[in-house]
C-alpha positions, 0 to 999 in steps of 0.5 A, a space after each residue: 546529485 546522485 540517487 539510489 533506486 531499489 526494486 525487487 530482484 525479479 518482477 513478473 507482470 502481465 497476463 500469464 505472469 504466474 506461469 512465467 514465474 513458476 521455475 523461479 518460485 519453486 527454486 526459492 526453497 524446499 517448503 513454502 509457507 503461504 501467508 494469506 487470508 480466508 477470503 483469498 482461500 475461498 476465492 481459490 487464488 491460493 489454489 492456483 499457487 499450490 497447484 504450481 508448487 505441486 507441479 514443481 515438486 515443492 512442498 508447502 503449508 498454508 497460514 490463512 490467519 490474516 483476517 484484517 490489517 495485520 497485527 503482532 498477534 497474527 505475525 506470532 500465529 504465522 510464526 508458529 506454523 512456520 516453525 512447526 512445518 519447518 518451512 524455508 521460504 515465504 509466499 504471500 497471496 493477497 492484498 497488503 495485509 497478507 503481504 505485510 504479515 509475510 514480511 514480518 513473519 520473515 523478520 521474527 523467523 530469523 531474529 526471534 522476539 517480537 515484531 514490536 521490537 523493531 519499531 523505530 529500528 531499521 530491519 537488518 539481516 538476511 531474511 528467508 526468500 520472499 515471493 509476493 503475489 498480489 490479489 489487489 491493485 493498490 498497496 504496491 507492497 510487492 515492490 517495497 522495503 516497508 511493512 505496517 503492523 499494528 501493535 495491539 498493546 499500544 494501538 500504533 500502526 508501526 511503519 517498519 522498514 529495512 532493505 531485507 523486506 524487499 521481496 525477492 520475486 514480485 508476481 503481478 498477474 492481473 487474473 488474481 485481481 479479477 475477484 476483487 469486489 468494487 469496494 476493495 477495487 476502489 480502496 486499493 486503487 486510490 491507495 495506489 493513487 496516493 502512493 504515486 501522487 505523494 511520491 511525485 510531490 515528496 521532498 525525496 522525489 527523483 527523476 526515476 520515481 517521477 517517471 513511475 509516479 506520473 505513469 501510475 497516476 495517468 493509468 489510475 485516472 483512466 482505468 480505475 473507474 472502469 475497474 470499479 464499474 466493470 470489474 470483469 474488464 480484463 484489459 483495465 485490470 491489466 493496466 491497474 495492476 501495472 499502475 499499482 506496481 509503478 506506484 509501489 516502486 515510486 514510493 519505495 524510493 521517494 517515500 509517501 507524505 502527509 496522507 499516509 502519516 495521518 492515515 495510519 492512526 485513523 486505521 489503528 484507532 478506528 479500524 478503517 481499512 488503509 486504502 479507505 482512510 487514505 482516500 478519506 484524507 486525500 482531498 483535505 491533505 492535498 488542499 492544505 499543502 499544494 501551494 508549496 508544491 504547486 508546480 508538482 501538482 500542476 504537472 500531475 493535472 496536465 498529465 491527466 488532461 485536467 489542465 492545459 500547458 499554459 495554465 498557471 501552476 496554482 490553478 492547474 494544481 487546484 484542478 488536480 485536487 478537484 479531479 482527485 475529489 471527483 474520483 473519490 466520489 465516483 468510487 463512493 468513498 465514505 466520510 468519517 461520519 458515514 463510516 460510523 466513527 463517533 465525532 466525540 471519540 474522533 476529536 478526543 483522539 486527535 492529540 494521539 493521532 497527531 503525535 503518531 502521525 508525526 512520529 511516523 516520519 511521513 509528514 516530514 517528506 511533504 514540501 510544506 513544513 508541517 507542525 503538530 498544529 497543522 496536523 490537528 487542523 487537517 484532522 479537524 477539517 476532515 471531520 468538517 467535511 464529514 458533517 
């Protein structure tokens, strides 16, 4: 059986990656639109990028209107600046939200219309050159051909995909992650764990994604607690930056499964950050589906030292799920109730969330065949764990 494996055209990673990438970034065009958020600007992460451009003689404009998980309205606002400033390439500086917004701005800059027009269609055409500089270790968006944008009219988190969304240059310089506070470090790190574990247990897994996924899972279990508890640990930040990149490459090629499918509706309807909603779901979803992929979950347990080589797969798989639960507890991931979600509204929303989760296509990658009733049961179980 043959496989396809897709990555960014150029990846710069490790300490000093930004400086190493400077010539490649400056060569992307004459004027960059830097897509970011106000917090990233305040922390002066954008300043390092603008200095690089100035030193290289490249012009730039800044759109810092990504104030949360990206919506169609944010994309439209960024497009206004793109056109007004006559930019010809894009740079995202920030977490998954600015990266996803940047990709969507690139789509509408070329095709016109609304980003909502692409829901359910594969994105095509040549987009402006795109450079991604993550400030968190988690989303892996610098290595994917996906973007997630909320349609504000339908309250649907649209998973959009297409080969043109793959960035031209990914710069994973861990110094940008040093400013991430503990809660963001935890949420994005657990997002990366979901990417890696879901891609490894996906129906679409392949040998190269397995290699990336297992490596990412091992790094995350070893280094995420250190980053969460001691955010100034530069060595741990380097390892988590690499883990997020590995996990992003893995799921871009093998896809995610049920956790991501169920997470997006929770985020869209109850405004829970993506990494947090993934982490909320992680133990519940894996507990529901692990039997049909026991050998895969067992392999992850053995990789992190949670189970021995001679232990039966079912027992080893359960130990991996237990380790995931313990990691979520260490990182203080809130329950639905602790987050402030109303029980009645949550249960009223289950039919829509179930429909949206299945429509995303992600649950279909799970090795257990999942029906609408299965998805509803997991949503209900998630609340029971919150009680």
